Biotite code that builds the C-alpha atoms (Angstrom):
import biotite.structure as struc

atoms = struc.array([
    struc.Atom([81.439, 75.316, 137.447], chain_id="A", res_id=1, res_name="MET", atom_name="CA", element="C"),
    struc.Atom([88.273, 77.998, 138.181], chain_id="A", res_id=2, res_name="GLY", atom_name="CA", element="C"),
    struc.Atom([88.365, 80.143, 135.225], chain_id="A", res_id=3, res_name="ASP", atom_name="CA", element="C"),
    struc.Atom([89.932, 78.987, 131.835], chain_id="A", res_id=4, res_name="LEU", atom_name="CA", element="C"),
    struc.Atom([92.361, 81.410, 130.053], chain_id="A", res_id=5, res_name="GLU", atom_name="CA", element="C"),
    struc.Atom([91.235, 85.159, 130.720], chain_id="A", res_id=6, res_name="GLN", atom_name="CA", element="C"),
    struc.Atom([88.842, 85.969, 127.621], chain_id="A", res_id=7, res_name="PRO", atom_name="CA", element="C"),
    struc.Atom([89.135, 88.756, 125.691], chain_id="A", res_id=8, res_name="ARG", atom_name="CA", element="C"),
    struc.Atom([85.789, 90.171, 124.145], chain_id="A", res_id=9, res_name="ALA", atom_name="CA", element="C"),
    struc.Atom([85.469, 91.832, 120.446], chain_id="A", res_id=10, res_name="SER", atom_name="CA", element="C"),
    struc.Atom([86.822, 95.415, 120.744], chain_id="A", res_id=11, res_name="GLU", atom_name="CA", element="C"),
    struc.Atom([84.961, 96.586, 118.077], chain_id="A", res_id=12, res_name="SER", atom_name="CA", element="C"),
    struc.Atom([81.302, 96.342, 117.057], chain_id="A", res_id=13, res_name="HIS", atom_name="CA", element="C"),
    struc.Atom([82.010, 96.229, 113.653], chain_id="A", res_id=14, res_name="LEU", atom_name="CA", element="C"),
    struc.Atom([83.367, 92.518, 114.084], chain_id="A", res_id=15, res_name="ASP", atom_name="CA", element="C"),
    struc.Atom([81.126, 91.005, 116.313], chain_id="A", res_id=16, res_name="VAL", atom_name="CA", element="C"),
    struc.Atom([79.306, 87.873, 115.393], chain_id="A", res_id=17, res_name="GLN", atom_name="CA", element="C"),
    struc.Atom([77.315, 87.031, 118.537], chain_id="A", res_id=18, res_name="VAL", atom_name="CA", element="C"),
    struc.Atom([75.852, 88.501, 121.516], chain_id="A", res_id=19, res_name="TYR", atom_name="CA", element="C"),
    struc.Atom([76.858, 86.580, 124.896], chain_id="A", res_id=20, res_name="LEU", atom_name="CA", element="C"),
    struc.Atom([73.982, 87.195, 127.650], chain_id="A", res_id=21, res_name="ALA", atom_name="CA", element="C"),
    struc.Atom([76.770, 86.153, 130.354], chain_id="A", res_id=22, res_name="SER", atom_name="CA", element="C"),
    struc.Atom([79.203, 87.660, 132.240], chain_id="A", res_id=23, res_name="ALA", atom_name="CA", element="C"),
    struc.Atom([80.776, 84.180, 133.166], chain_id="A", res_id=24, res_name="SER", atom_name="CA", element="C"),
    struc.Atom([84.421, 84.382, 131.934], chain_id="A", res_id=25, res_name="PRO", atom_name="CA", element="C"),
    struc.Atom([84.188, 80.309, 131.544], chain_id="A", res_id=26, res_name="ARG", atom_name="CA", element="C"),
    struc.Atom([81.550, 80.711, 128.886], chain_id="A", res_id=27, res_name="ARG", atom_name="CA", element="C"),
    struc.Atom([83.882, 83.751, 127.554], chain_id="A", res_id=28, res_name="GLN", atom_name="CA", element="C"),
    struc.Atom([86.410, 81.512, 127.227], chain_id="A", res_id=29, res_name="ALA", atom_name="CA", element="C"),
    struc.Atom([84.914, 78.834, 125.537], chain_id="A", res_id=30, res_name="LEU", atom_name="CA", element="C"),
    struc.Atom([83.449, 81.366, 122.765], chain_id="A", res_id=31, res_name="LEU", atom_name="CA", element="C"),
    struc.Atom([86.902, 82.565, 122.361], chain_id="A", res_id=32, res_name="GLN", atom_name="CA", element="C"),
    struc.Atom([88.507, 79.141, 121.900], chain_id="A", res_id=33, res_name="SER", atom_name="CA", element="C"),
    struc.Atom([86.836, 78.524, 118.802], chain_id="A", res_id=34, res_name="VAL", atom_name="CA", element="C"),
    struc.Atom([87.298, 82.247, 117.357], chain_id="A", res_id=35, res_name="GLY", atom_name="CA", element="C"),
    struc.Atom([83.859, 83.621, 117.810], chain_id="A", res_id=36, res_name="LEU", atom_name="CA", element="C"),
    struc.Atom([83.663, 87.296, 118.201], chain_id="A", res_id=37, res_name="HIS", atom_name="CA", element="C"),
    struc.Atom([81.360, 88.553, 120.500], chain_id="A", res_id=38, res_name="PHE", atom_name="CA", element="C"),
    struc.Atom([80.137, 91.286, 122.731], chain_id="A", res_id=39, res_name="GLU", atom_name="CA", element="C"),
    struc.Atom([79.201, 90.514, 126.505], chain_id="A", res_id=40, res_name="VAL", atom_name="CA", element="C"),
    struc.Atom([75.754, 92.233, 127.297], chain_id="A", res_id=41, res_name="ILE", atom_name="CA", element="C"),
    struc.Atom([75.337, 90.393, 130.891], chain_id="A", res_id=42, res_name="ALA", atom_name="CA", element="C"),
    struc.Atom([71.725, 89.904, 131.780], chain_id="A", res_id=43, res_name="ALA", atom_name="CA", element="C"),
    struc.Atom([70.472, 90.016, 135.077], chain_id="A", res_id=44, res_name="ASP", atom_name="CA", element="C"),
    struc.Atom([67.351, 87.454, 135.761], chain_id="A", res_id=45, res_name="VAL", atom_name="CA", element="C"),
    struc.Atom([65.448, 86.234, 138.859], chain_id="A", res_id=46, res_name="ASP", atom_name="CA", element="C"),
    struc.Atom([67.337, 82.479, 139.232], chain_id="A", res_id=47, res_name="GLU", atom_name="CA", element="C"),
    struc.Atom([64.868, 81.204, 141.910], chain_id="A", res_id=48, res_name="THR", atom_name="CA", element="C"),
    struc.Atom([63.622, 77.694, 141.374], chain_id="A", res_id=49, res_name="HIS", atom_name="CA", element="C"),
    struc.Atom([60.144, 77.428, 141.396], chain_id="A", res_id=50, res_name="ARG", atom_name="CA", element="C"),
    struc.Atom([58.345, 74.787, 143.410], chain_id="A", res_id=51, res_name="ASN", atom_name="CA", element="C"),
    struc.Atom([57.678, 71.592, 141.476], chain_id="A", res_id=52, res_name="GLY", atom_name="CA", element="C"),
    struc.Atom([59.567, 72.943, 138.521], chain_id="A", res_id=53, res_name="GLU", atom_name="CA", element="C"),
    struc.Atom([61.589, 70.281, 136.723], chain_id="A", res_id=54, res_name="PRO", atom_name="CA", element="C"),
    struc.Atom([65.285, 71.180, 136.459], chain_id="A", res_id=55, res_name="PRO", atom_name="CA", element="C"),
    struc.Atom([65.413, 70.861, 132.649], chain_id="A", res_id=56, res_name="ASP", atom_name="CA", element="C"),
    struc.Atom([62.616, 73.325, 132.036], chain_id="A", res_id=57, res_name="ARG", atom_name="CA", element="C"),
    struc.Atom([64.016, 75.545, 134.983], chain_id="A", res_id=58, res_name="PHE", atom_name="CA", element="C"),
    struc.Atom([67.225, 76.069, 133.246], chain_id="A", res_id=59, res_name="VAL", atom_name="CA", element="C"),
    struc.Atom([65.550, 76.507, 129.714], chain_id="A", res_id=60, res_name="GLN", atom_name="CA", element="C"),
    struc.Atom([63.466, 79.228, 131.328], chain_id="A", res_id=61, res_name="ARG", atom_name="CA", element="C"),
    struc.Atom([66.375, 81.214, 132.775], chain_id="A", res_id=62, res_name="LEU", atom_name="CA", element="C"),
    struc.Atom([68.318, 80.987, 129.509], chain_id="A", res_id=63, res_name="ALA", atom_name="CA", element="C"),
    struc.Atom([65.289, 81.914, 127.506], chain_id="A", res_id=64, res_name="LYS", atom_name="CA", element="C"),
    struc.Atom([64.566, 84.892, 129.707], chain_id="A", res_id=65, res_name="GLU", atom_name="CA", element="C"),
    struc.Atom([68.249, 85.914, 129.793], chain_id="A", res_id=66, res_name="LYS", atom_name="CA", element="C"),
    struc.Atom([68.252, 86.031, 125.835], chain_id="A", res_id=67, res_name="ALA", atom_name="CA", element="C"),
    struc.Atom([64.684, 87.849, 125.729], chain_id="A", res_id=68, res_name="GLN", atom_name="CA", element="C"),
    struc.Atom([66.047, 90.487, 128.548], chain_id="A", res_id=69, res_name="GLN", atom_name="CA", element="C"),
    struc.Atom([69.500, 91.272, 126.235], chain_id="A", res_id=70, res_name="VAL", atom_name="CA", element="C"),
    struc.Atom([67.111, 91.199, 122.893], chain_id="A", res_id=71, res_name="GLY", atom_name="CA", element="C"),
    struc.Atom([64.597, 93.954, 124.509], chain_id="A", res_id=72, res_name="ALA", atom_name="CA", element="C"),
    struc.Atom([67.851, 95.829, 125.482], chain_id="A", res_id=73, res_name="ARG", atom_name="CA", element="C"),
    struc.Atom([69.428, 95.558, 121.780], chain_id="A", res_id=74, res_name="LEU", atom_name="CA", element="C"),
    struc.Atom([66.229, 96.486, 120.300], chain_id="A", res_id=75, res_name="ALA", atom_name="CA", element="C"),
    struc.Atom([65.603, 99.612, 122.564], chain_id="A", res_id=76, res_name="ASN", atom_name="CA", element="C"),
    struc.Atom([69.176, 100.876, 121.410], chain_id="A", res_id=77, res_name="GLN", atom_name="CA", element="C"),
    struc.Atom([68.323, 100.158, 117.805], chain_id="A", res_id=78, res_name="LYS", atom_name="CA", element="C"),
    struc.Atom([71.743, 97.606, 117.593], chain_id="A", res_id=79, res_name="ARG", atom_name="CA", element="C"),
    struc.Atom([72.390, 94.814, 114.860], chain_id="A", res_id=80, res_name="ALA", atom_name="CA", element="C"),
    struc.Atom([70.677, 91.703, 114.909], chain_id="A", res_id=81, res_name="LEU", atom_name="CA", element="C"),
    struc.Atom([73.390, 89.350, 115.683], chain_id="A", res_id=82, res_name="HIS", atom_name="CA", element="C"),
    struc.Atom([72.211, 86.301, 116.923], chain_id="A", res_id=83, res_name="PRO", atom_name="CA", element="C"),
    struc.Atom([72.080, 86.430, 121.018], chain_id="A", res_id=84, res_name="ILE", atom_name="CA", element="C"),
    struc.Atom([73.780, 83.290, 123.084], chain_id="A", res_id=85, res_name="VAL", atom_name="CA", element="C"),
    struc.Atom([72.583, 82.581, 126.361], chain_id="A", res_id=86, res_name="ALA", atom_name="CA", element="C"),
    struc.Atom([72.888, 79.655, 129.202], chain_id="A", res_id=87, res_name="ALA", atom_name="CA", element="C"),
    struc.Atom([71.914, 78.493, 132.595], chain_id="A", res_id=88, res_name="ASP", atom_name="CA", element="C"),
    struc.Atom([73.565, 75.516, 134.301], chain_id="A", res_id=89, res_name="THR", atom_name="CA", element="C"),
    struc.Atom([72.368, 73.528, 137.209], chain_id="A", res_id=90, res_name="CYS", atom_name="CA", element="C"),
    struc.Atom([73.637, 70.429, 139.435], chain_id="A", res_id=91, res_name="VAL", atom_name="CA", element="C"),
    struc.Atom([70.914, 68.122, 140.404], chain_id="A", res_id=92, res_name="VAL", atom_name="CA", element="C"),
    struc.Atom([71.034, 65.272, 143.184], chain_id="A", res_id=93, res_name="ILE", atom_name="CA", element="C"),
    struc.Atom([68.298, 63.060, 144.481], chain_id="A", res_id=94, res_name="ASP", atom_name="CA", element="C"),
    struc.Atom([65.946, 65.237, 142.251], chain_id="A", res_id=95, res_name="ASP", atom_name="CA", element="C"),
    struc.Atom([67.168, 68.420, 144.110], chain_id="A", res_id=96, res_name="HIS", atom_name="CA", element="C"),
    struc.Atom([68.625, 71.482, 142.388], chain_id="A", res_id=97, res_name="VAL", atom_name="CA", element="C"),
    struc.Atom([71.720, 72.559, 143.717], chain_id="A", res_id=98, res_name="LEU", atom_name="CA", element="C"),
    struc.Atom([72.370, 76.557, 142.643], chain_id="A", res_id=99, res_name="GLY", atom_name="CA", element="C"),
    struc.Atom([75.142, 78.571, 143.479], chain_id="A", res_id=100, res_name="LYS", atom_name="CA", element="C"),
    struc.Atom([76.016, 78.352, 147.374], chain_id="A", res_id=101, res_name="PRO", atom_name="CA", element="C"),
    struc.Atom([75.353, 81.151, 149.480], chain_id="A", res_id=102, res_name="ARG", atom_name="CA", element="C"),
    struc.Atom([78.604, 81.152, 151.442], chain_id="A", res_id=103, res_name="ASP", atom_name="CA", element="C"),
    struc.Atom([81.545, 78.945, 152.255], chain_id="A", res_id=104, res_name="ARG", atom_name="CA", element="C"),
    struc.Atom([79.504, 76.665, 154.933], chain_id="A", res_id=105, res_name="ASP", atom_name="CA", element="C"),
    struc.Atom([76.976, 76.142, 152.182], chain_id="A", res_id=106, res_name="HIS", atom_name="CA", element="C"),
    struc.Atom([79.162, 75.046, 149.919], chain_id="A", res_id=107, res_name="ALA", atom_name="CA", element="C"),
    struc.Atom([80.745, 72.684, 152.393], chain_id="A", res_id=108, res_name="VAL", atom_name="CA", element="C"),
    struc.Atom([77.474, 71.301, 152.509], chain_id="A", res_id=109, res_name="GLN", atom_name="CA", element="C"),
    struc.Atom([76.863, 70.719, 148.839], chain_id="A", res_id=110, res_name="MET", atom_name="CA", element="C"),
    struc.Atom([80.230, 69.024, 148.231], chain_id="A", res_id=111, res_name="LEU", atom_name="CA", element="C"),
    struc.Atom([79.773, 66.620, 151.177], chain_id="A", res_id=112, res_name="GLY", atom_name="CA", element="C"),
    struc.Atom([76.297, 65.972, 149.439], chain_id="A", res_id=113, res_name="ARG", atom_name="CA", element="C"),
    struc.Atom([78.080, 65.247, 146.350], chain_id="A", res_id=114, res_name="LEU", atom_name="CA", element="C"),
    struc.Atom([80.933, 63.166, 147.674], chain_id="A", res_id=115, res_name="SER", atom_name="CA", element="C"),
    struc.Atom([81.141, 59.696, 146.592], chain_id="A", res_id=116, res_name="GLY", atom_name="CA", element="C"),
    struc.Atom([77.830, 60.013, 144.497], chain_id="A", res_id=117, res_name="ARG", atom_name="CA", element="C"),
    struc.Atom([76.824, 60.424, 140.998], chain_id="A", res_id=118, res_name="SER", atom_name="CA", element="C"),
    struc.Atom([74.776, 63.559, 140.083], chain_id="A", res_id=119, res_name="HIS", atom_name="CA", element="C"),
    struc.Atom([73.372, 65.593, 136.801], chain_id="A", res_id=120, res_name="ASP", atom_name="CA", element="C"),
    struc.Atom([74.689, 68.470, 135.428], chain_id="A", res_id=121, res_name="VAL", atom_name="CA", element="C"),
    struc.Atom([71.782, 70.473, 133.255], chain_id="A", res_id=122, res_name="LEU", atom_name="CA", element="C"),
    struc.Atom([73.168, 73.359, 131.181], chain_id="A", res_id=123, res_name="THR", atom_name="CA", element="C"),
    struc.Atom([70.187, 74.898, 128.784], chain_id="A", res_id=124, res_name="ALA", atom_name="CA", element="C"),
    struc.Atom([71.583, 76.940, 125.595], chain_id="A", res_id=125, res_name="VAL", atom_name="CA", element="C"),
    struc.Atom([69.413, 79.305, 123.969], chain_id="A", res_id=126, res_name="VAL", atom_name="CA", element="C"),
    struc.Atom([70.257, 80.957, 120.658], chain_id="A", res_id=127, res_name="VAL", atom_name="CA", element="C"),
    struc.Atom([67.716, 83.770, 119.345], chain_id="A", res_id=128, res_name="CYS", atom_name="CA", element="C"),
    struc.Atom([67.778, 86.161, 116.416], chain_id="A", res_id=129, res_name="ARG", atom_name="CA", element="C"),
    struc.Atom([64.824, 88.699, 115.915], chain_id="A", res_id=130, res_name="GLY", atom_name="CA", element="C"),
    struc.Atom([62.054, 86.552, 116.573], chain_id="A", res_id=131, res_name="ASN", atom_name="CA", element="C"),
    struc.Atom([63.196, 83.287, 116.091], chain_id="A", res_id=132, res_name="ASP", atom_name="CA", element="C"),
    struc.Atom([64.771, 81.176, 119.289], chain_id="A", res_id=133, res_name="ILE", atom_name="CA", element="C"),
    struc.Atom([66.378, 77.954, 119.519], chain_id="A", res_id=134, res_name="TRP", atom_name="CA", element="C"),
    struc.Atom([67.108, 76.250, 122.849], chain_id="A", res_id=135, res_name="SER", atom_name="CA", element="C"),
    struc.Atom([68.268, 72.615, 123.970], chain_id="A", res_id=136, res_name="VAL", atom_name="CA", element="C"),
    struc.Atom([69.375, 71.436, 127.212], chain_id="A", res_id=137, res_name="VAL", atom_name="CA", element="C"),
    struc.Atom([72.554, 69.280, 127.768], chain_id="A", res_id=138, res_name="SER", atom_name="CA", element="C"),
    struc.Atom([72.601, 66.786, 130.646], chain_id="A", res_id=139, res_name="ARG", atom_name="CA", element="C"),
    struc.Atom([75.728, 65.167, 131.734], chain_id="A", res_id=140, res_name="SER", atom_name="CA", element="C"),
    struc.Atom([76.286, 62.728, 134.454], chain_id="A", res_id=141, res_name="ARG", atom_name="CA", element="C"),
    struc.Atom([79.472, 63.153, 136.839], chain_id="A", res_id=142, res_name="VAL", atom_name="CA", element="C"),
    struc.Atom([80.682, 60.838, 139.558], chain_id="A", res_id=143, res_name="LYS", atom_name="CA", element="C"),
    struc.Atom([82.743, 62.367, 142.194], chain_id="A", res_id=144, res_name="PHE", atom_name="CA", element="C"),
    struc.Atom([85.474, 60.488, 144.585], chain_id="A", res_id=145, res_name="LYS", atom_name="CA", element="C"),
    struc.Atom([84.731, 60.041, 148.087], chain_id="A", res_id=146, res_name="THR", atom_name="CA", element="C"),
    struc.Atom([85.790, 63.566, 149.613], chain_id="A", res_id=147, res_name="LEU", atom_name="CA", element="C"),
    struc.Atom([87.547, 63.641, 153.132], chain_id="A", res_id=148, res_name="SER", atom_name="CA", element="C"),
    struc.Atom([86.358, 66.500, 155.189], chain_id="A", res_id=149, res_name="ASP", atom_name="CA", element="C"),
    struc.Atom([89.889, 67.897, 154.869], chain_id="A", res_id=150, res_name="ASP", atom_name="CA", element="C"),
    struc.Atom([89.554, 67.947, 151.366], chain_id="A", res_id=151, res_name="GLU", atom_name="CA", element="C"),
    struc.Atom([86.289, 69.786, 151.317], chain_id="A", res_id=152, res_name="ILE", atom_name="CA", element="C"),
    struc.Atom([87.461, 72.375, 153.752], chain_id="A", res_id=153, res_name="VAL", atom_name="CA", element="C"),
    struc.Atom([90.583, 73.198, 151.935], chain_id="A", res_id=154, res_name="ARG", atom_name="CA", element="C"),
    struc.Atom([88.924, 73.332, 148.621], chain_id="A", res_id=155, res_name="TYR", atom_name="CA", element="C"),
    struc.Atom([86.329, 75.560, 149.956], chain_id="A", res_id=156, res_name="CYS", atom_name="CA", element="C"),
    struc.Atom([88.998, 77.994, 151.456], chain_id="A", res_id=157, res_name="ARG", atom_name="CA", element="C"),
    struc.Atom([90.062, 78.592, 147.878], chain_id="A", res_id=158, res_name="THR", atom_name="CA", element="C"),
    struc.Atom([87.151, 80.254, 147.124], chain_id="A", res_id=159, res_name="LEU", atom_name="CA", element="C"),
    struc.Atom([86.623, 78.477, 143.854], chain_id="A", res_id=160, res_name="GLU", atom_name="CA", element="C"),
    struc.Atom([83.323, 77.066, 144.797], chain_id="A", res_id=161, res_name="PRO", atom_name="CA", element="C"),
    struc.Atom([81.362, 80.298, 145.754], chain_id="A", res_id=162, res_name="LEU", atom_name="CA", element="C"),
    struc.Atom([80.016, 81.146, 142.245], chain_id="A", res_id=163, res_name="ASP", atom_name="CA", element="C"),
    struc.Atom([79.672, 78.145, 140.798], chain_id="A", res_id=164, res_name="LYS", atom_name="CA", element="C"),
    struc.Atom([76.635, 75.858, 140.497], chain_id="A", res_id=165, res_name="ALA", atom_name="CA", element="C"),
    struc.Atom([76.868, 72.885, 142.699], chain_id="A", res_id=166, res_name="GLY", atom_name="CA", element="C"),
    struc.Atom([79.837, 74.491, 144.262], chain_id="A", res_id=167, res_name="ALA", atom_name="CA", element="C"),
    struc.Atom([82.403, 73.405, 142.241], chain_id="A", res_id=168, res_name="TYR", atom_name="CA", element="C"),
    struc.Atom([84.765, 74.187, 138.904], chain_id="A", res_id=169, res_name="ALA", atom_name="CA", element="C"),
    struc.Atom([84.999, 70.969, 136.818], chain_id="A", res_id=170, res_name="ILE", atom_name="CA", element="C"),
    struc.Atom([87.764, 72.728, 135.064], chain_id="A", res_id=171, res_name="GLN", atom_name="CA", element="C"),
    struc.Atom([89.626, 74.038, 138.082], chain_id="A", res_id=172, res_name="GLY", atom_name="CA", element="C"),
    struc.Atom([90.956, 72.433, 141.106], chain_id="A", res_id=173, res_name="LEU", atom_name="CA", element="C"),
    struc.Atom([87.840, 69.889, 141.290], chain_id="A", res_id=174, res_name="ALA", atom_name="CA", element="C"),
    struc.Atom([89.040, 68.208, 138.278], chain_id="A", res_id=175, res_name="SER", atom_name="CA", element="C"),
    struc.Atom([90.681, 66.073, 140.962], chain_id="A", res_id=176, res_name="GLY", atom_name="CA", element="C"),
    struc.Atom([87.557, 65.160, 142.629], chain_id="A", res_id=177, res_name="PHE", atom_name="CA", element="C"),
    struc.Atom([85.967, 64.002, 139.307], chain_id="A", res_id=178, res_name="VAL", atom_name="CA", element="C"),
    struc.Atom([86.022, 59.994, 138.972], chain_id="A", res_id=179, res_name="GLU", atom_name="CA", element="C"),
    struc.Atom([84.066, 59.556, 136.103], chain_id="A", res_id=180, res_name="HIS", atom_name="CA", element="C"),
    struc.Atom([82.003, 61.745, 133.480], chain_id="A", res_id=181, res_name="LEU", atom_name="CA", element="C"),
    struc.Atom([79.335, 61.083, 131.017], chain_id="A", res_id=182, res_name="GLN", atom_name="CA", element="C"),
    struc.Atom([78.265, 63.665, 128.497], chain_id="A", res_id=183, res_name="GLY", atom_name="CA", element="C"),
    struc.Atom([79.447, 66.700, 127.669], chain_id="A", res_id=184, res_name="SER", atom_name="CA", element="C"),
    struc.Atom([82.477, 68.356, 129.368], chain_id="A", res_id=185, res_name="TYR", atom_name="CA", element="C"),
    struc.Atom([81.956, 71.745, 127.843], chain_id="A", res_id=186, res_name="THR", atom_name="CA", element="C"),
    struc.Atom([78.180, 71.575, 129.378], chain_id="A", res_id=187, res_name="GLY", atom_name="CA", element="C"),
    struc.Atom([79.569, 70.918, 132.621], chain_id="A", res_id=188, res_name="VAL", atom_name="CA", element="C"),
    struc.Atom([81.602, 73.909, 132.329], chain_id="A", res_id=189, res_name="VAL", atom_name="CA", element="C"),
    struc.Atom([78.733, 75.697, 131.693], chain_id="A", res_id=190, res_name="GLY", atom_name="CA", element="C"),
    struc.Atom([78.355, 76.321, 127.817], chain_id="A", res_id=191, res_name="LEU", atom_name="CA", element="C"),
    struc.Atom([77.997, 72.708, 125.833], chain_id="A", res_id=192, res_name="PRO", atom_name="CA", element="C"),
    struc.Atom([79.962, 73.435, 122.336], chain_id="A", res_id=193, res_name="MET", atom_name="CA", element="C"),
    struc.Atom([78.039, 71.030, 120.459], chain_id="A", res_id=194, res_name="PHE", atom_name="CA", element="C"),
    struc.Atom([74.621, 71.974, 121.266], chain_id="A", res_id=195, res_name="GLU", atom_name="CA", element="C"),
    struc.Atom([75.820, 75.310, 120.749], chain_id="A", res_id=196, res_name="LEU", atom_name="CA", element="C"),
    struc.Atom([77.111, 75.124, 117.098], chain_id="A", res_id=197, res_name="ARG", atom_name="CA", element="C"),
    struc.Atom([74.118, 73.279, 116.245], chain_id="A", res_id=198, res_name="MET", atom_name="CA", element="C"),
    struc.Atom([71.950, 76.100, 117.431], chain_id="A", res_id=199, res_name="LEU", atom_name="CA", element="C"),
    struc.Atom([73.987, 78.649, 115.749], chain_id="A", res_id=200, res_name="LEU", atom_name="CA", element="C"),
    struc.Atom([74.108, 77.083, 112.655], chain_id="A", res_id=201, res_name="VAL", atom_name="CA", element="C"),
    struc.Atom([70.285, 77.715, 112.479], chain_id="A", res_id=202, res_name="ARG", atom_name="CA", element="C"),
    struc.Atom([70.997, 81.147, 113.008], chain_id="A", res_id=203, res_name="ALA", atom_name="CA", element="C"),
    struc.Atom([73.652, 81.381, 110.220], chain_id="A", res_id=204, res_name="GLY", atom_name="CA", element="C"),
    struc.Atom([76.653, 81.347, 112.204], chain_id="A", res_id=205, res_name="ILE", atom_name="CA", element="C"),
    struc.Atom([79.472, 78.705, 112.065], chain_id="A", res_id=206, res_name="ASP", atom_name="CA", element="C"),
    struc.Atom([82.931, 78.823, 113.616], chain_id="A", res_id=207, res_name="TRP", atom_name="CA", element="C"),
    struc.Atom([84.230, 75.994, 111.258], chain_id="A", res_id=208, res_name="ILE", atom_name="CA", element="C"),
])
């Protein structure tokens, strides 16, 4: 869900405030935008949606698994116990979870399904520090304009949709598709900053 300004993670372990359990340049850029010093330690978890699993529990489970995986890695390396930030995003329409498209044809199908309709974007954010873990799910409602077949095909040719939940980037070219947004813009991007600050304050970190 185009990239924002290219982020720059902290260059020194000494000034790290949080660990980010994600390689997403969008999430990195959002942390950078508020001046947080971070180190990227990307997690690699199975993102398969389980049958019958509610979407909010699905994204929350994946975010927690990412945080816990990075936490275990840090513990094994006896690294400093800075808070770990993890997140996961999915798009939901007709009670069906849309993850990242498999290929360009799959992206075309997803965008055709979203065309002219409203859908939900759920992003779970997790902060953990030691044995403490805090989490919350941000839910936003997005309405797309009716897209022509030509618009969908031209957009998919840009390759922007291919690594995005729901096959679009609200902060990229697809911003021109969004007729209405109710909820958290940064949540749709992939890291809800209001909710993140609320959790980080509990972990002893604030950027204001």
